[in-house]
PDB file of N, CA, C and O in Angstrom:
ATOM      1  N   UNK A   1      71.544 105.746 261.010  1.00  0.00           N
ATOM      2  CA  UNK A   1      71.502 105.641 262.530  1.00  0.00           C
ATOM      3  C   UNK A   1      71.874 104.125 262.921  1.00  0.00           C
ATOM      4  O   UNK A   1      72.705 103.820 263.776  1.00  0.00           O
ATOM      5  N   UNK A   2      71.034 103.132 262.063  1.00  0.00           N
ATOM      6  CA  UNK A   2      70.995 101.763 262.516  1.00  0.00           C
ATOM      7  C   UNK A   2      72.680 101.264 262.095  1.00  0.00           C
ATOM      8  O   UNK A   2      73.220 100.378 262.757  1.00  0.00           O
ATOM      9  N   UNK A   3      73.211 101.760 261.246  1.00  0.00           N
ATOM     10  CA  UNK A   3      74.335 101.448 260.974  1.00  0.00           C
ATOM     11  C   UNK A   3      75.283 101.679 261.869  1.00  0.00           C
ATOM     12  O   UNK A   3      76.224 100.889 261.947  1.00  0.00           O
ATOM     13  N   UNK A   4      75.206 102.861 262.753  1.00  0.00           N
ATOM     14  CA  UNK A   4      76.177 103.747 263.679  1.00  0.00           C
ATOM     15  C   UNK A   4      76.235 102.693 264.866  1.00  0.00           C
ATOM     16  O   UNK A   4      77.294 102.430 265.436  1.00  0.00           O
ATOM     17  N   UNK A   5      74.830 102.016 265.247  1.00  0.00           N
ATOM     18  CA  UNK A   5      74.730 100.638 266.038  1.00  0.00           C
ATOM     19  C   UNK A   5      75.382  99.390 266.154  1.00  0.00           C
ATOM     20  O   UNK A   5      75.846  98.783 267.120  1.00  0.00           O
ATOM     21  N   UNK A   6      75.293  99.090 264.647  1.00  0.00           N
ATOM     22  CA  UNK A   6      75.901  97.976 264.412  1.00  0.00           C
ATOM     23  C   UNK A   6      77.408  98.031 264.465  1.00  0.00           C
ATOM     24  O   UNK A   6      78.135  97.124 264.871  1.00  0.00           O
ATOM     25  N   UNK A   7      77.817  99.302 263.969  1.00  0.00           N
ATOM     26  CA  UNK A   7      79.234  99.499 264.242  1.00  0.00           C
ATOM     27  C   UNK A   7      80.134  99.405 265.685  1.00  0.00           C
ATOM     28  O   UNK A   7      81.253  98.951 265.925  1.00  0.00           O
ATOM     29  N   UNK A   8      79.035 100.095 266.573  1.00  0.00           N
ATOM     30  CA  UNK A   8      79.470 100.332 267.954  1.00  0.00           C
ATOM     31  C   UNK A   8      79.344  98.677 268.471  1.00  0.00           C
ATOM     32  O   UNK A   8      80.282  98.122 269.043  1.00  0.00           O
ATOM     33  N   UNK A   9      77.990  97.965 268.164  1.00  0.00           N
ATOM     34  CA  UNK A   9      78.071  96.743 268.747  1.00  0.00           C
ATOM     35  C   UNK A   9      79.278  95.790 268.298  1.00  0.00           C
ATOM     36  O   UNK A   9      79.593  94.873 269.056  1.00  0.00           O
ATOM     37  N   UNK A  10      79.885  95.954 267.230  1.00  0.00           N
ATOM     38  CA  UNK A  10      81.173  95.007 266.588  1.00  0.00           C
ATOM     39  C   UNK A  10      82.100  95.648 267.251  1.00  0.00           C
ATOM     40  O   UNK A  10      83.111  94.960 267.391  1.00  0.00           O
ATOM     41  N   UNK A  11      82.154  96.605 267.678  1.00  0.00           N
ATOM     42  CA  UNK A  11      83.771  97.381 268.354  1.00  0.00           C
ATOM     43  C   UNK A  11      83.278  96.562 269.718  1.00  0.00           C
ATOM     44  O   UNK A  11      83.696  95.419 269.904  1.00  0.00           O
ATOM     45  N   UNK A  12      82.639  97.011 270.386  1.00  0.00           N
ATOM     46  CA  UNK A  12      82.065  96.439 271.692  1.00  0.00           C
ATOM     47  C   UNK A  12      82.427  94.783 271.917  1.00  0.00           C
ATOM     48  O   UNK A  12      82.852  94.364 272.993  1.00  0.00           O
ATOM     49  N   UNK A  13      82.194  93.918 270.744  1.00  0.00           N
ATOM     50  CA  UNK A  13      82.657  92.583 270.697  1.00  0.00           C
ATOM     51  C   UNK A  13      83.660  92.211 270.654  1.00  0.00           C
ATOM     52  O   UNK A  13      84.062  91.259 271.323  1.00  0.00           O
ATOM     53  N   UNK A  14      84.494  93.015 269.665  1.00  0.00           N
ATOM     54  CA  UNK A  14      85.935  92.831 269.800  1.00  0.00           C
ATOM     55  C   UNK A  14      86.754  93.462 270.828  1.00  0.00           C
ATOM     56  O   UNK A  14      87.905  93.117 271.098  1.00  0.00           O
ATOM     57  N   UNK A  15      86.047  94.483 271.433  1.00  0.00           N
ATOM     58  CA  UNK A  15      86.962  94.808 272.726  1.00  0.00           C
ATOM     59  C   UNK A  15      86.600  93.964 273.983  1.00  0.00           C
ATOM     60  O   UNK A  15      87.408  93.956 274.912  1.00  0.00           O
ATOM     61  N   UNK A  16      85.344  93.191 274.089  1.00  0.00           N
ATOM     62  CA  UNK A  16      85.052  92.330 275.110  1.00  0.00           C
ATOM     63  C   UNK A  16      86.229  91.042 274.850  1.00  0.00           C
ATOM     64  O   UNK A  16      86.993  90.599 275.707  1.00  0.00           O
ATOM     65  N   UNK A  17      86.123  90.598 273.407  1.00  0.00           N
ATOM     66  CA  UNK A  17      86.819  89.625 273.154  1.00  0.00           C
ATOM     67  C   UNK A  17      88.416  89.546 273.607  1.00  0.00           C
ATOM     68  O   UNK A  17      89.125  88.640 274.046  1.00  0.00           O
ATOM     69  N   UNK A  18      88.622  90.900 273.291  1.00  0.00           N
ATOM     70  CA  UNK A  18      90.136  91.193 273.280  1.00  0.00           C
ATOM     71  C   UNK A  18      90.579  91.064 275.061  1.00  0.00           C
ATOM     72  O   UNK A  18      91.550  90.548 275.615  1.00  0.00           O
ATOM     73  N   UNK A  19      89.500  91.713 275.534  1.00  0.00           N
ATOM     74  CA  UNK A  19      89.689  91.868 276.930  1.00  0.00           C
ATOM     75  C   UNK A  19      89.907  90.156 277.659  1.00  0.00           C
ATOM     76  O   UNK A  19      90.884  89.656 278.216  1.00  0.00           O
ATOM     77  N   UNK A  20      88.782  89.698 277.409  1.00  0.00           N
ATOM     78  CA  UNK A  20      88.728  88.025 277.578  1.00  0.00           C
ATOM     79  C   UNK A  20      89.843  87.478 277.255  1.00  0.00           C
ATOM     80  O   UNK A  20      90.201  86.738 278.171  1.00  0.00           O
ATOM     81  N   UNK A  21      90.590  87.482 276.367  1.00  0.00           N
ATOM     82  CA  UNK A  21      91.369  86.622 275.863  1.00  0.00           C
ATOM     83  C   UNK A  21      92.650  87.118 276.737  1.00  0.00           C
ATOM     84  O   UNK A  21      93.369  86.355 277.382  1.00  0.00           O
ATOM     85  N   UNK A  22      92.804  88.480 276.651  1.00  0.00           N
ATOM     86  CA  UNK A  22      93.616  88.799 277.346  1.00  0.00           C
ATOM     87  C   UNK A  22      94.123  88.250 279.120  1.00  0.00           C
ATOM     88  O   UNK A  22      95.205  88.131 279.695  1.00  0.00           O
ATOM     89  N   UNK A  23      92.889  88.063 279.448  1.00  0.00           N
ATOM     90  CA  UNK A  23      92.748  87.843 281.051  1.00  0.00           C
ATOM     91  C   UNK A  23      92.994  86.202 280.985  1.00  0.00           C
ATOM     92  O   UNK A  23      93.676  85.610 281.821  1.00  0.00           O
ATOM     93  N   UNK A  24      92.356  85.580 279.899  1.00  0.00           N
ATOM     94  CA  UNK A  24      92.827  84.462 279.925  1.00  0.00           C
ATOM     95  C   UNK A  24      94.453  83.688 279.558  1.00  0.00           C
ATOM     96  O   UNK A  24      95.039  82.651 279.867  1.00  0.00           O
ATOM     97  N   UNK A  25      94.648  84.603 278.930  1.00  0.00           N
ATOM     98  CA  UNK A  25      96.164  84.598 278.682  1.00  0.00           C
ATOM     99  C   UNK A  25      97.075  84.514 279.992  1.00  0.00           C
ATOM    100  O   UNK A  25      97.869  83.605 280.233  1.00  0.00           O
ATOM    101  N   UNK A  26      96.798  85.705 280.849  1.00  0.00           N
ATOM    102  CA  UNK A  26      97.371  86.045 282.101  1.00  0.00           C
ATOM    103  C   UNK A  26      97.227  85.008 283.157  1.00  0.00           C
ATOM    104  O   UNK A  26      98.167  84.759 283.912  1.00  0.00           O
ATOM    105  N   UNK A  27      96.078  84.391 283.239  1.00  0.00           N
ATOM    106  CA  UNK A  27      95.729  83.092 283.790  1.00  0.00           C
ATOM    107  C   UNK A  27      96.682  82.022 283.498  1.00  0.00           C
ATOM    108  O   UNK A  27      97.251  81.403 284.397  1.00  0.00           O
ATOM    109  N   UNK A  28      96.878  81.776 282.150  1.00  0.00           N
ATOM    110  CA  UNK A  28      97.418  80.561 281.627  1.00  0.00           C
ATOM    111  C   UNK A  28      98.788  80.706 282.015  1.00  0.00           C
ATOM    112  O   UNK A  28      99.410  79.756 282.489  1.00  0.00           O
ATOM    113  N   UNK A  29      99.361  81.979 281.823  1.00  0.00           N
ATOM    114  CA  UNK A  29     100.806  82.209 282.223  1.00  0.00           C
ATOM    115  C   UNK A  29     101.210  82.228 283.878  1.00  0.00           C
ATOM    116  O   UNK A  29     102.383  82.181 284.245  1.00  0.00           O
ATOM    117  N   UNK A  30     100.366  82.283 284.569  1.00  0.00           N
ATOM    118  CA  UNK A  30     100.590  82.283 286.211  1.00  0.00           C
ATOM    119  C   UNK A  30     100.621  80.898 286.603  1.00  0.00           C
ATOM    120  O   UNK A  30     101.425  80.420 287.404  1.00  0.00           O
ATOM    121  N   UNK A  31      99.522  80.151 285.879  1.00  0.00           N
ATOM    122  CA  UNK A  31      99.568  78.571 286.158  1.00  0.00           C
ATOM    123  C   UNK A  31     100.691  77.934 285.717  1.00  0.00           C
ATOM    124  O   UNK A  31     101.113  76.899 286.234  1.00  0.00           O
ATOM    125  N   UNK A  32     101.284  78.581 284.642  1.00  0.00           N
ATOM    126  CA  UNK A  32     102.450  77.689 283.836  1.00  0.00           C
ATOM    127  C   UNK A  32     103.795  78.271 284.750  1.00  0.00           C
ATOM    128  O   UNK A  32     104.763  77.518 284.865  1.00  0.00           O
ATOM    129  N   UNK A  33     103.821  79.442 285.306  1.00  0.00           N
ATOM    130  CA  UNK A  33     105.074  79.797 286.261  1.00  0.00           C
ATOM    131  C   UNK A  33     104.713  79.168 287.546  1.00  0.00           C
ATOM    132  O   UNK A  33     105.746  78.804 288.109  1.00  0.00           O
ATOM    133  N   UNK A  34     103.589  78.878 288.277  1.00  0.00           N
ATOM    134  CA  UNK A  34     103.513  78.284 289.339  1.00  0.00           C
ATOM    135  C   UNK A  34     103.984  76.600 289.285  1.00  0.00           C
ATOM    136  O   UNK A  34     104.629  76.002 290.147  1.00  0.00           O
ATOM    137  N   UNK A  35     103.498  76.108 288.119  1.00  0.00           N
ATOM    138  CA  UNK A  35     104.003  74.527 287.819  1.00  0.00           C
ATOM    139  C   UNK A  35     105.239  74.697 287.451  1.00  0.00           C
ATOM    140  O   UNK A  35     105.563  73.512 287.362  1.00  0.00           O
ATOM    141  N   UNK A  36     106.156  75.274 287.175  1.00  0.00           N
ATOM    142  CA  UNK A  36     107.806  75.644 286.640  1.00  0.00           C
ATOM    143  C   UNK A  36     108.297  75.563 288.021  1.00  0.00           C
ATOM    144  O   UNK A  36     109.078  74.652 288.298  1.00  0.00           O
ATOM    145  N   UNK A  37     107.867  76.560 289.093  1.00  0.00           N
ATOM    146  CA  UNK A  37     108.243  76.663 290.137  1.00  0.00           C
ATOM    147  C   UNK A  37     108.296  75.293 290.985  1.00  0.00           C
ATOM    148  O   UNK A  37     109.273  74.751 291.502  1.00  0.00           O
ATOM    149  N   UNK A  38     106.953  74.905 290.969  1.00  0.00           N
ATOM    150  CA  UNK A  38     107.037  73.604 291.571  1.00  0.00           C
ATOM    151  C   UNK A  38     107.896  72.744 291.130  1.00  0.00           C
ATOM    152  O   UNK A  38     108.634  72.212 291.959  1.00  0.00           O
ATOM    153  N   UNK A  39     107.994  72.457 289.982  1.00  0.00           N
ATOM    154  CA  UNK A  39     108.989  71.695 289.130  1.00  0.00           C
ATOM    155  C   UNK A  39     110.538  71.840 289.471  1.00  0.00           C
ATOM    156  O   UNK A  39     111.352  70.923 289.361  1.00  0.00           O
ATOM    157  N   UNK A  40     110.755  72.839 289.803  1.00  0.00           N
ATOM    158  CA  UNK A  40     112.191  73.459 289.993  1.00  0.00           C
ATOM    159  C   UNK A  40     112.449  72.797 291.607  1.00  0.00           C
ATOM    160  O   UNK A  40     113.382  72.142 292.072  1.00  0.00           O
ATOM    161  N   UNK A  41     111.220  73.278 292.175  1.00  0.00           N
ATOM    162  CA  UNK A  41     111.534  72.920 293.701  1.00  0.00           C
ATOM    163  C   UNK A  41     111.453  71.395 293.987  1.00  0.00           C
ATOM    164  O   UNK A  41     112.022  71.054 295.025  1.00  0.00           O
ATOM    165  N   UNK A  42     110.906  70.498 293.328  1.00  0.00           N
ATOM    166  CA  UNK A  42     111.185  69.174 293.485  1.00  0.00           C
ATOM    167  C   UNK A  42     112.396  68.949 292.928  1.00  0.00           C
ATOM    168  O   UNK A  42     112.973  68.055 293.548  1.00  0.00           O
ATOM    169  N   UNK A  43     113.009  69.361 292.056  1.00  0.00           N
ATOM    170  CA  UNK A  43     114.167  69.139 291.227  1.00  0.00           C
ATOM    171  C   UNK A  43     115.216  69.338 292.223  1.00  0.00           C
ATOM    172  O   UNK A  43     116.143  68.528 292.249  1.00  0.00           O
ATOM    173  N   UNK A  44     115.182  70.471 293.178  1.00  0.00           N
ATOM    174  CA  UNK A  44     116.069  71.071 294.084  1.00  0.00           C
ATOM    175  C   UNK A  44     116.374  69.985 295.012  1.00  0.00           C
ATOM    176  O   UNK A  44     117.497  69.628 295.369  1.00  0.00           O
ATOM    177  N   UNK A  45     114.999  69.395 295.437  1.00  0.00           N
ATOM    178  CA  UNK A  45     114.579  68.689 296.907  1.00  0.00           C
ATOM    179  C   UNK A  45     115.805  67.258 296.301  1.00  0.00           C
ATOM    180  O   UNK A  45     116.688  66.835 297.048  1.00  0.00           O
ATOM    181  N   UNK A  46     115.647  66.860 295.245  1.00  0.00           N
ATOM    182  CA  UNK A  46     115.921  65.586 294.797  1.00  0.00           C
ATOM    183  C   UNK A  46     117.626  65.756 294.723  1.00  0.00           C
ATOM    184  O   UNK A  46     118.461  65.005 295.227  1.00  0.00           O
ATOM    185  N   UNK A  47     117.810  66.750 294.084  1.00  0.00           N
ATOM    186  CA  UNK A  47     119.253  67.141 294.086  1.00  0.00           C
ATOM    187  C   UNK A  47     119.736  67.242 295.579  1.00  0.00           C
ATOM    188  O   UNK A  47     120.835  66.711 295.737  1.00  0.00           O
ATOM    189  N   UNK A  48     119.261  67.721 296.568  1.00  0.00           N
ATOM    190  CA  UNK A  48     119.735  67.815 297.983  1.00  0.00           C
ATOM    191  C   UNK A  48     119.912  66.312 298.450  1.00  0.00           C
ATOM    192  O   UNK A  48     120.900  65.974 299.102  1.00  0.00           O
ATOM    193  N   UNK A  49     119.098  65.590 298.156  1.00  0.00           N
ATOM    194  CA  UNK A  49     118.949  64.310 299.010  1.00  0.00           C
ATOM    195  C   UNK A  49     119.933  63.363 298.289  1.00  0.00           C
ATOM    196  O   UNK A  49     120.309  62.364 298.902  1.00  0.00           O
ATOM    197  N   UNK A  50     120.404  63.606 296.976  1.00  0.00           N
ATOM    198  CA  UNK A  50     121.339  62.814 296.305  1.00  0.00           C
ATOM    199  C   UNK A  50     122.866  63.386 297.027  1.00  0.00           C
ATOM    200  O   UNK A  50     123.838  62.642 297.158  1.00  0.00           O
ATOM    201  N   UNK A  51     122.847  64.852 297.454  1.00  0.00           N
ATOM    202  CA  UNK A  51     124.227  65.352 297.643  1.00  0.00           C
ATOM    203  C   UNK A  51     124.377  64.987 299.099  1.00  0.00           C
ATOM    204  O   UNK A  51     125.437  64.668 299.637  1.00  0.00           O
ATOM    205  N   UNK A  52     122.995  65.084 299.771  1.00  0.00           N
ATOM    206  CA  UNK A  52     123.534  64.509 301.270  1.00  0.00           C
ATOM    207  C   UNK A  52     122.897  63.172 301.628  1.00  0.00           C
ATOM    208  O   UNK A  52     122.219  63.101 302.653  1.00  0.00           O
ATOM    209  N   UNK A  53     123.130  61.755 300.588  1.00  0.00           N
ATOM    210  CA  UNK A  53     122.783  60.984 300.831  1.00  0.00           C
ATOM    211  C   UNK A  53     123.493  60.242 302.368  1.00  0.00           C
ATOM    212  O   UNK A  53     123.089  59.731 303.413  1.00  0.00           O
ATOM    213  N   UNK A  54     124.613  60.537 301.780  1.00  0.00           N
ATOM    214  CA  UNK A  54     125.861  59.932 302.851  1.00  0.00           C
ATOM    215  C   UNK A  54     125.460  60.278 303.941  1.00  0.00           C
ATOM    216  O   UNK A  54     125.597  59.366 304.756  1.00  0.00           O
ATOM    217  N   UNK A  55     124.853  61.521 304.515  1.00  0.00           N
ATOM    218  CA  UNK A  55     124.750  62.176 305.838  1.00  0.00           C
ATOM    219  C   UNK A  55     123.534  61.468 306.428  1.00  0.00           C
ATOM    220  O   UNK A  55     123.520  60.946 307.543  1.00  0.00           O
ATOM    221  N   UNK A  56     122.562  61.501 305.607  1.00  0.00           N
ATOM    222  CA  UNK A  56     121.265  61.262 305.736  1.00  0.00           C
ATOM    223  C   UNK A  56     120.958  59.921 306.354  1.00  0.00           C
ATOM    224  O   UNK A  56     120.025  59.668 307.115  1.00  0.00           O
ATOM    225  N   UNK A  57     122.176  58.848 305.770  1.00  0.00           N
ATOM    226  CA  UNK A  57     121.982  57.331 305.809  1.00  0.00           C
ATOM    227  C   UNK A  57     122.997  56.911 307.035  1.00  0.00           C
ATOM    228  O   UNK A  57     122.823  55.851 307.635  1.00  0.00           O
ATOM    229  N   UNK A  58     124.195  57.918 307.407  1.00  0.00           N
ATOM    230  CA  UNK A  58     125.221  57.549 308.380  1.00  0.00           C
ATOM    231  C   UNK A  58     124.380  57.485 309.939  1.00  0.00           C
ATOM    232  O   UNK A  58     123.288  58.052 309.901  1.00  0.00           O
ATOM    233  N   UNK A  59     124.622  57.089 310.810  1.00  0.00           N
ATOM    234  CA  UNK A  59     124.260  56.968 312.232  1.00  0.00           C
ATOM    235  C   UNK A  59     125.084  58.068 312.804  1.00  0.00           C
ATOM    236  O   UNK A  59     125.750  58.956 312.272  1.00  0.00           O
ATOM    237  N   UNK A  60     124.838  57.742 314.077  1.00  0.00           N
ATOM    238  CA  UNK A  60     125.262  58.968 315.134  1.00  0.00           C
ATOM    239  C   UNK A  60     126.591  58.603 315.463  1.00  0.00           C
ATOM    240  O   UNK A  60     127.562  59.356 315.531  1.00  0.00           O
ATOM    241  N   UNK A  61     126.538  57.086 315.709  1.00  0.00           N
ATOM    242  CA  UNK A  61     127.932  56.573 316.263  1.00  0.00           C
ATOM    243  C   UNK A  61     128.598  56.468 315.369  1.00  0.00           C
ATOM    244  O   UNK A  61     129.752  56.755 315.686  1.00  0.00           O
ATOM    245  N   UNK A  62     128.458  56.062 313.860  1.00  0.00           N
ATOM    246  CA  UNK A  62     129.593  56.418 312.617  1.00  0.00           C
ATOM    247  C   UNK A  62     130.144  57.849 312.429  1.00  0.00           C
ATOM    248  O   UNK A  62     131.212  58.108 311.874  1.00  0.00           O
ATOM    249  N   UNK A  63     129.359  58.669 312.914  1.00  0.00           N
ATOM    250  CA  UNK A  63     129.901  59.738 312.584  1.00  0.00           C
ATOM    251  C   UNK A  63     130.754  60.267 313.707  1.00  0.00           C
ATOM    252  O   UNK A  63     131.626  61.101 313.465  1.00  0.00           O
ATOM    253  N   UNK A  64     130.530  59.797 314.982  1.00  0.00           N
ATOM    254  CA  UNK A  64     131.340  59.913 315.912  1.00  0.00           C
ATOM    255  C   UNK A  64     132.718  59.543 315.587  1.00  0.00           C
ATOM    256  O   UNK A  64     133.755  60.203 315.517  1.00  0.00           O
ATOM    257  N   UNK A  65     132.435  58.256 315.401  1.00  0.00           N
ATOM    258  CA  UNK A  65     133.898  57.306 315.153  1.00  0.00           C
ATOM    259  C   UNK A  65     134.841  57.849 313.869  1.00  0.00           C
ATOM    260  O   UNK A  65     136.056  57.702 313.737  1.00  0.00           O
ATOM    261  N   UNK A  66     134.086  58.387 313.145  1.00  0.00           N
ATOM    262  CA  UNK A  66     134.927  59.230 311.662  1.00  0.00           C
ATOM    263  C   UNK A  66     135.412  60.555 312.378  1.00  0.00           C
ATOM    264  O   UNK A  66     136.615  60.796 312.287  1.00  0.00           O
ATOM    265  N   UNK A  67     134.726  61.320 312.983  1.00  0.00           N
ATOM    266  CA  UNK A  67     135.439  62.705 313.838  1.00  0.00           C
ATOM    267  C   UNK A  67     136.431  62.113 314.707  1.00  0.00           C
ATOM    268  O   UNK A  67     137.491  62.737 314.657  1.00  0.00           O
ATOM    269  N   UNK A  68     136.447  60.936 315.630  1.00  0.00           N
ATOM    270  CA  UNK A  68     137.106  60.844 316.626  1.00  0.00           C
ATOM    271  C   UNK A  68     138.492  60.401 316.049  1.00  0.00           C
ATOM    272  O   UNK A  68     139.540  60.505 316.686  1.00  0.00           O
ATOM    273  N   UNK A  69     138.395  59.886 314.756  1.00  0.00           N
ATOM    274  CA  UNK A  69     139.535  59.138 314.111  1.00  0.00           C
ATOM    275  C   UNK A  69     140.287  60.547 313.405  1.00  0.00           C
ATOM    276  O   UNK A  69     141.483  60.794 313.561  1.00  0.00           O
ATOM    277  N   UNK A  70     139.410  61.345 312.663  1.00  0.00           N
ATOM    278  CA  UNK A  70     140.202  62.247 311.971  1.00  0.00           C
ATOM    279  C   UNK A  70     140.820  63.327 313.056  1.00  0.00           C
ATOM    280  O   UNK A  70     142.012  63.630 312.989  1.00  0.00           O
ATOM    281  N   UNK A  71     140.155  63.759 313.824  1.00  0.00           N
ATOM    282  CA  UNK A  71     140.398  64.862 315.098  1.00  0.00           C
ATOM    283  C   UNK A  71     140.934  64.873 316.302  1.00  0.00           C
ATOM    284  O   UNK A  71     141.055  65.880 317.000  1.00  0.00           O
ATOM    285  N   UNK A  72     141.459  63.160 316.748  1.00  0.00           N
ATOM    286  CA  UNK A  72     141.976  63.350 317.906  1.00  0.00           C
ATOM    287  C   UNK A  72     143.395  63.442 317.989  1.00  0.00           C
ATOM    288  O   UNK A  72     143.921  63.026 316.956  1.00  0.00           O
ATOM    289  N   UNK A  73     144.308  63.892 318.966  1.00  0.00           N
ATOM    290  CA  UNK A  73     145.634  64.017 318.913  1.00  0.00           C
ATOM    291  C   UNK A  73     146.298  62.600 319.228  1.00  0.00           C
ATOM    292  O   UNK A  73     146.161  61.850 320.194  1.00  0.00           O
ATOM    293  N   UNK A  74     147.091  62.498 318.028  1.00  0.00           N
ATOM    294  CA  UNK A  74     147.805  61.257 318.019  1.00  0.00           C
ATOM    295  C   UNK A  74     149.227  61.424 319.039  1.00  0.00           C
ATOM    296  O   UNK A  74     149.996  62.372 319.196  1.00  0.00           O
ATOM    297  N   UNK A  75     149.182  60.062 319.631  1.00  0.00           N
ATOM    298  CA  UNK A  75     150.204  59.839 320.556  1.00  0.00           C
ATOM    299  C   UNK A  75     151.558  59.375 320.105  1.00  0.00           C
ATOM    300  O   UNK A  75     152.451  59.183 320.930  1.00  0.00           O
TER     301      UNK A  75
END
């Protein structure tokens, strides 16, 4: 009878270790995914800044001058 308790205790220990490891793995996976999303969002913001650098650094008067030169009716 004593051996049955030892076997049950070993099985319970293995099951607990498996479930604890699985929960730890899920938590690490979520943390990695959150880090990846933040990294990708940062890269997208940097890429948008490079693409829109001319627009961000252009004043309103300069934009008006360019639009007036391109789209006014020539005489």
